[in-house]
N, C-alpha and C positions, 0 to 999 in steps of 0.2 A: 389475390388468391392466397389462401393459407398454405404455407409450405410445410412439408412433414419430412422428418428424417428419423433415423433410429440411433440409439446409443446403448452401449453395453458397459457393464462393470464387472470386475472380479476382484478377489482379494488374493493376498500372498502373505507368507509369513515364514520367518526363521529366527532363531535365537540371535539376539543382538550381541555382536562382538564388541570388545573394548573400543571405545571411540577415539579416533585419532585427532589430535589438534590440527586444525586446518587454518589456512590463510597466512600469508606472509605479513610482516609488519608493513603497514601502508607508508608510502612516501609522504612526508609531512611538508606542507607548504605554508610558509608564513602568510598571514592575512595581509592583503594589500592595504596601505594606509588610506584613509578617507581623503577625498579631495577637499580643497579649501571650501570652507563655509557650510558644512552640514548643519551646524547650529542655526545659521541664518535662514537656511531653507526650511527648517522644521516648521516654523509657525505658518508660513504661507502654504506649504504642502499639506500640512494637517488640516488647515482651514478649508483649502480647496477640495481635498479628498472628502472631508466630512460633508461639505456642502453638496458635492456630487452625489454621495450615497444617499443623503436625505432627500434629494430631489429626483432620483432616478425613477421612482414609481410613478411620478406625476408629470414629468417633463420630457420623457423619451420621444414621444410623438412630436411635441412642439419643437424640440431641438433637432429633429430630423434624424435621430439615431436609429429609429425603427426602420425608416426607409433605407438607410444604408445597410442595416443588419439584414433586411430582407433580400438585399442584393447579393449577400454572401452565399457562397456554396454551403449547402447543408443547413439551411434555416428551416425551422418548423414552427410556424406561427401558433400562438396561443393567446387567448384572451386572459385578462386579469382574473376573471372569475374561474376560468379553468386552472390557472396557476394556483389559486387558493384552494381549489378542490384537490389538486395534486398533493398539497401539503397535508392532506387528511388521509394519507394512504393506508393508515391502520384501521380505518373505520369499517365496521361490519357491513355497512350499507354499500360497500364498494361495488358489489356484483350488480347492483341495480342501476348504475350510472353508465353513461357513455364515455369512452376514452377520448381524450381530446386530440390524440395523434393517430388518426385512422390509418395514415400511410406508414406508420412505424413498422419496420420489419425486424424487430428484435427476436432473437432466438434464445430460448432457455433450455438448458440441458440439466436434468436432475436425475435422481437415482432412487432405487428401492433399497431397503436395508441389506447390507452385505453379509454373506455367511462368513464364518470364521476360517473355513478352509478354502483353498484355491479352487476356482471353477473354470470350466471352459467357456469362453465367451460365445454369445450368439453372434452369427454373422450380421454385419451391417447391411441394411436394405436401402434401396434407393428411395428418394422422396416420392410421394404419391401426387403427381400433378393433377389428378382428377378429384382430389379431396374437395368436398363441399366447403365453401368459405364460411358457412355458418356453423360447421361442426365443432363440437367441443374437443378439447385436447384429450387424446387417448392416454391413459396412464394405468397400466396393469402391472402385476408382478412379473409377467413374462416379457414385457417390452415397455419401453419408455419412448414416447413420441414427442419430438420437439415441435412446439407450436410457435408460429410467428404472430398470432393474434395478440392485439393489445389488451391488457387486463384493465377493466374499467376502474376508474378512480372515484373516490368519495370526497365528501366535504367535512373534514375534521380539523383538529387544532393545527396551528402553524408549525413550521420547522420540518417539513418533508420536502425533498427536492421535487421540482415540477416535472411531471410526465417522464421521469427517468426510465428510459428503456421500455416504457409502456407496462411496467410491472410494479407491484406493491412491495414495500418493505416495512411492514407494520411494527417490527420488533426493535429497531434501532432508532431512537430519537436523535434529532439533530442537536447541535450545541445550543445552550441557552443564550439569549441576547446578552451582549456585554453591557455593563453599566457605562455611563458616560465617563466615569473616572477610569474605567478599565479599558476603554477603547484605544487608548494610546499607551505604548510601552513605557515603563518607567525609566528607560535609558535616555540620556540626554545627547548621546552621540559622542564621537571622538574627533575633535578638531584636527586639521592637517598637522602632522608632526607629533601627535599625542602617542604615547606608548601603547602599542597594540601587539600582543604576542599570540593571538589566536592561531590555532593550527587545525588544518582540515586534511582528510585523506585524499589522495589522488588516484584515480582509476581511468583507464583508457575507455573511451566511448565505443560502444558496439557499432560496427559497420554493417553494410548489407552483406548477406550470405547467399551464395548461389545454391539454391535448393538441390540441384542435381549433384552437387559436390558434397553438401552437408545438410541433409533434410531434418536433423534433430536439433532442437533448441532446449537446453537443460539449465535450470537455475533454481535457487531457493526462493520461496516467497519472502516478502518483507512487508510488515505492517507498521513499521516505525513512522513517526510523523515529525521528528525533530527538525528536519531541514526546513519545512515550511514555516514553523513558528520562529526559528532562528532567523530566517530571511525576513519575516515580518518585523522582528525586532530591529534588524538593520535598516529597513526602509522607514520604519517609524522614527528611527534615530537620525534620519536625514541622509542615508547612504544614497549615492547615485548608482546607476547601473555599473559604472566602471569601478566603483568602490567595493563591490561584493567580491569576497575572496574566491579564488579558484578552489573548487571542491566543496563549497558550501551549499550548492544547489544540487539536490538529488531528486530527479523528477518523480520517481516512484513514491518517495515520501510526501511530496506535494499532492500527488493524486490520492494517496491513502488517507490524507488528513480529512477529506470531506465524506459526507454520507451520500449514498446512492440508493435508490429504491429497487433493489434486486429481489427477484423471487427467492423465497426461503427454501432450504432443503426440506424434503419430505421427512416425516417422523422416522427416526432411526438412521437417517443419512447424515454424514458429517458435512457434506458440501453440496451446493448447487452451483452450476456454471451458467453465466449469462453472456451473451455475445451480440455485437452489432458491428457491421462493416459498412463504411461509406467512403466516398472519394476524399483523398487527403487534401486539406485546404491549402497547404503550402508546397505541394508537389503534384503537378498534373499527371505524372506518370505512375503514381502509386495510390494505394488505398490505405485507410487507417482502420485497423481491427482492434476493437476494445473488448477485452474479456474481463468479466467481473466474477471473481470466486467468492461466494458467500458461505460463511461458516454457520453452523446451527446456532440458534439463540440460546441464551442462558435459561430461559423459562422452560426449556425442554430437558434441562439437566438438574439432578438433585444437588443442593448446596450443602456441603458438609463442613463449611467454615474455612476461614483463612488464618494461617499462621504467618503474620507479617513482622518483619524486622526492619524498622526504619534505620538505615545507616546514613548518618548525617555528618557531612563535612563542616567542622566548626573551626577551621584553620583561619589564620589572619586574612587570607584572600577572600573569605566569605563575609567580611564585615560590611560590604557595600549594601545599601538598602535594596538593591535589586537581587541580592543573594540570600543571606540568612533570614532577614526579616520576611521576605516574600516566601521563602522556603517554610518557615514556621507557620505562616498563614495558610499555606497550601496543605501542609500536613494536618493542621487543625481542622480544616474542612473535611479531609478524609476521615479523621477520627470521629466526626459527627455522623458518618455514614455506617459505622460498624455496629455489630450486634453481639449478643452474648455467645454466639458460635465462634467468634473470632478471638485470636490471641495476639497481643501486641507487645513487641519489645523495641527498645530504642538503644542504639549504639552510636556514640559519637567518636570522631577521631580528629586529632590535630597533631601535636607532637607525640601523643600516645593515644590509645583507645580507651573508652570508658563505657560501661554498661549503665545507662541512665534509667532504663525500665526493663524489667525482666518478666515476661509472660503475663502481662496484665490482661484482664478480660476486656473484650472489645467494647462492651457497654459501660465500662468504667471511664466514661468520657472525661470527667473532671481530673482524674489522676493523669490521664494521657496529656490533656491540655496543660496541666501544671508542669509536667516534665518538658514539654516542648517550649513553654514560655521561659524556662530556666536556662536555656541554651545561650551561650555567649561565644563570640568569635575571638580567636587568638592562637598564635603558634604556627608551626610548620604543618606539612600535610603528609602524615604517614598512613596512606590509604591501605597498605598491606595489613597493618595491625587491625584496622577497622574491619576489613573483609574477613580476616581470620576469625575474629570474635563474632561477627554477624552470622557466618556460616555455622559456627558452633551453637549459637543460640537457636538458629532455625532448625537444626537437627534435634536439639533438646526438646523443642515444643512441636515436633513434627506431627502433622495430622494425616493419618492414612486416608487417601482418597480426597483429601482437601487441597487447598491452594497454599502451598508453602513457598514463600517468596521474600526475598530481600529487596527493598526499595532504596536504592542508592541515590542520594541527592548531593550534587557537587558541581564545581566548575571544571572539574577534571584536571586540575593543576597539581598532580602528585609530585612531590619532591623529596620524599623520604621512603626508604624501603623499595619495594617494587615500584618503578616509575616509568619504564619504557613501555611502549605500546606492545612490543613483542612479549615481554615478560608478563604483562597483564593478561594478554591472550592466553599464554600458557597456564597461568594460575587459575583463571576462571574456567577454562576448558577442562582442567583436571577436576573441578568441583561439580561438573554437570552430573556426575554419577550419583551425587547425594540426593537427587530429586528436588533440589531447591532451585527455583527460578531467580534470575537477577534482572530486575527492572531498573533502568537508569533514567534519572531526571536531571536535566541540565539547567543550570542557573548562571546568570551573569554575562559579562562581556569584558573585552580587553585582554584577559588572560585565558579565555575559554579554550579548552582542548577538545574539540569535536572528535578528533581522531581516536582519542583514548575512550571517550564516552561510547562511541559506536562499537569499538572493539569489545568493551566490557559487555554490552548488551547482546551483540551478535554471538559471542562465544560463551555467554553465561546463561543461554536459554531464556532470553527475556526480550523486552522491547525498550525503545529509546524515545523519550519525549523531551522537549525543551519547554520550560515554563518561563514565559516572558512577562506574564501579567496574571493577576488572580483569576480572571475569567478563564484562562487556559487551565488553571488548576481545577476549576469547577467542571470543565469538560473532561479532563483526564480522570478525576476522582468522583465525578458525579454522573454526567450523561453517559460516559463510556466506561464506568467503573467496572462492570462485570466483564466487558470485553477485554479490559486491560489487566484484570486479575485472574479470571477463570480460563485456563487453557483447555481447549477441546482437541487439539492435535499437535503432536510434537514432530520435529524433523520433516516439515512439509516441503516436498520437492515437486517441481513441475517439469514435465518433458513434453514438448510439442513436436509432433511429426508432421511435416508439411508434405503434400503430395506434389511433386514437380509437374504433374500433368495440369494442375490448376494454378499453382503458385511457383513462379520462377525464382523469386528471391524474397528475402525478408530481413527486417532489422528489429531487434528487440530494443524498445525505448526504455532507458534507465536500467536498473538492476545490474549496473556495471560491476559492483563489488559483491554480487550474489551469484555470478555465473559459476556453473559446475561443469566438469568434464561429463561427457555423455554416459561414460561407464559408472560415474558416481551415483547415478539415479537409482541403481539397484544395489548400491553398496551401503549397508546399514552402519558402517563405521564412519561415514561421512556425515557431519553435522549439517543441519539446515534449521530454518527459523520455525517458530511456533505460531499458531493462530489461536486467538481467544474467542470466547463465545460472542457470536454476532459480528466478528471481524469481517472486513471486506478487503480483498486484495485485487487491485486494479492492474491489469497487464495490457500493455499496448504494443502492437506490432505495426510497423509500416511495411506493406507487402507489395510486391510487383507481380501482377497477374500474368499468367502464361497465355499466349495467343490472344484471344478476344476476351479473356477473363472468365471464360466458362469451360476451359480445358479443350476447346476445339479451335482449329485454325479458322481465321476469317476467310471469306471467299477470295480466291486468287492469291492467298498468302501461302508461302512455303516456309519450311523450318529455318532456312537461312535468313529470310526477312524478319521472322520473329526473333531469332537470336540477336540480330543486329539491333532491333528496337530495344530489347531488354538490356543490351550491353550499355546503353546510355545511362541506365540507373546503376547497374551492377559494377561496371568498370571503375577502377580507382578506389573501390571500397575494399573492406576486409572480406574477401570472398569466403575464406575458410580459416577458422581459428588456428593458431600455431599448434602443430602436433596432431591435427585432425586430418585424416586421409580417408579415401574411399574405403580402405580396409578396416578403419577404426570407427566409422560412423555407426554401423549396426552394432547393437549390443550383443555380445556373444554369450552363449549359455555358460561356457567354461569360465568366463571372466566374472560373471555376476553370481553364479551359484544358484540363481533363482530367476526365471523369466516369466513367472506366473502373472506379473502385473500387466504384461503386454497382451492386448486383445486383438491386435492386428499383426499381420505379417509385415515386418519392416524390411524385408529383403535380406539376402545373405551377405556374408562378409566380402563376397567377390565384387558386388556392385555397390553396396552401401546405400541403396535407394529404399525409401520408405513406401510401401504399398498400402495406401489408405482406401483402396476401393474407389467409390464414387464420392467420398468425402474430401473436402479441401484439406482437412487436417484431422488428426486425433490429438486430444489433450489428455495426458495421463497424470494423475496425482498420486503420490506415494506419501504415506504418513504413518505415525504410530499413535495409538490411543494412549493418553497419559497413564503412566504406571505399568504399561505393558511393554514387552520386548519384541513383540511380533508386529511387523510392518504390514499394512494393508494397502491395497491399491484400487483406484477407480479410473476408468477410461471413458472419455466422452468423444463423440465425433461431431464434426461441424461441416455443413455443406453450404451451397450457395444461397439458401434461404436466409442466411444472416445478413446478406447485402441489402442495402436500401439507398435510394437516391434522395431520401427525405429523412435524415437522422433526427432523433429527438433531442430533448434538452440535455440529458445526461451525456450523450455522445458529444454534443457541442461543448459542454462545459469541460469535459475531459480533454478535448482537442485544444481548447483555449489554454488550459494549464500546460499541456505538452508544448504548445507553441511558445508560451511564455518562458518555459524552461530552456527551450532550444535557443532563444534569443539571449538569455542571461548567461548561458554557458558558451556562447559563440560557437555553437555546433556547426561542424562542416556539413551536416545534413539538414540545416535549417531551411534551405531553399528560399522561398519568398516570405518566410516568417517575419512578423513584425509585432511590436508591442501594440500598435494600433489595431491590427486584426485580432490579436488575442483579446484585447480589451472589448472590442465590439461583440465577439461571440460570448464572452463572459457576461456582458451586460444583458444580452438577449436571453441567455440560458439561466440567469440567476434566479428567476421566478420569485423575487422578493425575499429570498431566504437570507437570514442574517450572515451566516458563514460565507455564502457566496457573494453577497454584497461587499463583505469585508475584502474578499479577493479582488473584486472589481476596483475598490478603492486603492488596494495595494499596487495594482497594475497602473492605475491612473497616476499615482504618486511618482512613478518612474517616467511618466510621460510629460510631467510638468517641467 
């Protein structure tokens, strides 16, 4: 039966106050030295992984993998022809074909264009259990109906995820296949005892929260992907599971590296929200809720040109072939994508900073390539001087309404001028008011400073990517170019309000360094991350259902019995974050100065409970349109129609990444997680897609 529910949205706005620097300096942990013999394992692992990937499509049945995968919870069979059809999700013939996952119960929440002024929300209504299964989704200006029907798929070019969530994502192509030479990282690994001073930030893992005590979950979005490609570099270099440094694995960045076929926002809307809930594979007492936030695509926006400043580290530490040579090749690829609307400057820094190119036209490719080719490595690393000059050039060539961005390429090893993580945070935070974004590209290994790179991007209004091979540069500067360069929303914050009548407890997976205080949601002085055109942000919660999972006690069950059952999951975890009490959970009007983003009554300060009506939860998004000082808000509601006992390929792939991350981080919430189970679900949900098969090979390498 098709389930229906309603969702409402509204806007809010007030003049932006001066933004405060946020976030303490992360604790830096030295990378653990690799165990003996990573070089020796490289050849065997690479060969076996390559052989496995090459034979997956034809040998799964013969090897018995499909039989084992079918026995896994949350398996959704598909034929190879259906998988091929799924990769053609952008085809206009989609509406005429049958969806391969008829049992999929994916719920999509989307919106109509938002007015500039705050509006009173329409009350949420219950799902209509009598709706005809064949009825089309209702979508009018006065109401938005969530449909659980699968969207038919078509047969078009490769590189779209198979049957993801039952919806199409025609605008974002997947990454191009890597060449044979680019399929392996250029790093040769670090033998036991070799010098390794890599540094990674340390964050406490989120635990389960008792919904009755703290119904609100607040955090900034994050669309960085550096953690996944840096991990790929390590595994390709022969690292074992034990060799991977603490803090190097950030599950949200691994999730956001891949493409998913989400429904796109309606014209004029900045976001659409997609959701699916199914039983958790590694914990029989919980369910896994996957939320996919899809930003509008670039083809709905006018392109006014890009003002780019390449800020390139040419210090002595960049001399390695995996650093400056790969960097020059990567920027050369980007230069070939530019047009006459774009302006390019190049600043280098070592012992001092130098302007190599000042405001060249983007279509003057020869001049740009010559400037890049002239770069040589040598000297110390005065990052402060380079940043100062780059910001000055970016402001000199500023394009009103365009994309004004510094692209910093470095290994992060600053040793002259501003060099501490805290000081870098302060400097780039103060430069946010210029309207210039700071994107960070990481290169190299051995002395890599991940903590500084993430700080620069997080506080400089930009994104963070790690380039381990030229095919990754093609993805960042080719396939995903507009997503990575054209911002559609600034300071994007999310607040989820869970209804304790349905959900007894919850745990946000990842985003450990993006958590915000609940009152920060309505505070425009608190910085948050940006989302680019077509970006997708994957949010995963592990949830504990109340009573029978439908908000009603089971027959013969009393409240004491239910509480005792839930205690098995919630006890021993972080029930309530430090400083959060029942009196501080609800957002007060006095503290925020503006409560217009809220479309539901979340309870008074006396009880701190969120009243979400018949919905399991409400998801509120707060953001600023680039160039504007007025914040807007959107509110979505989600009910039981999002649950399915037959999840589709995207949910399975997401769950395999999460399980993989839980194992690598030795999470206390890993339950029965294993690399074997993560591998099996990744195999089954890969759909023959290049980027997913690469992940399959990565997991397999750690199993050898």
